[in-house]
N, C-alpha and C positions, 0 to 999 in steps of 0.2 A: 626613248629615241636615241639612235646611233648616230654619231657624227665623226667624220673623217678629216683630218687636218690636211692642208695643201703640202705638207713637207713628207707625207706618205708616199709620194711618187705614184708613179702610174698601178692603177687598180685592175687586176684581171680577175676572171671569176672565181679563181681558186683562193687568190688573197682575200677577195671580199669575204667568201664563205669564211675563211680563218677569222676574219675581224667579227662576223656576225655571231660566230660560234663563242668567242670570248665574251660575248653579252647574251648568251643562252638562247641564241637564235639559230635554228638549223632549218632545211629544206623540210617541205611537206610532203607527205605521202598522199598524192592525189587519189591515188587507188583505193585507199582507207578511208575517203572523205564521203561520209554518207550524205553530204548537203551539197556536194557538189553538182550533180544533175538537174538538182532543184534551182542552183543559182545559175546555172546555164541557161536552164529555160526561162528564167526571171530576166537574163539579159536578152536573150532573143528574143522574148515579147516586147521589153521597153525598146528595142531597137526597131521592132516591126511597127511599133506605135509611133515613132519618133517622125516618119514621113511616109509619104505615099512612094511604093515601089512599082506601080504600074501606071498605066493611062485609063483613068476611071476603072471599070470591072477588067479589063484587058491587062494580061500580063505577057509581055513578047518574051518567050524563051531564048535564050543568048549563048549561042556557042562559045563565048568568052567566059562564062560561068562554068562550062565542063573544063575548060583550060586551067582555070585559076584553081579548081576543085584538083584536078589531075596533078596539079604542080604542087599544092600540099600534101596529097598524099604519096607523090614520089618519094620512096626511102632514099634512093640515092642523091637527092638533092638537098635533104632535110633544111627544107625553107620553112622559116616562120615569119616570115613578113613577105608580102606583096605590093607593090605600088599600082594602083589603077591609074591608068593618064589618059586623058582624051578632053576634046575641047566639050564646053558646055551642051548638053543635051545628048551627048554620044552613047549614054546608057551606063556610066559608071554606078550610079544609084540600083538600076535595074540588075546589074550584073551581082552587086552586093547583096541584095534582097533574093538572090538565087542561091548563093552559096552559105548563107548565114543558117 
């Protein structure tokens, strides 16, 4: 475990990697990780099993799912996170079920 003291000041990603490197920790090369696809599929399956995404056997296609997917795939935006906002019953869970 690596600890950082409060007097180390503000931590940016480059500085964090420098600290981790001192402890023998470096970034992973996910392209060479043979288990990555299996782990992703397992996470996806666990997510799908965690709740119902449709209404009975009916799944309502949502245009918002296409918008979210397009945002993630837009290299100009380089977006890693998206917040889905809406009132209860608006379809947030349905959208996440379609994009996972």
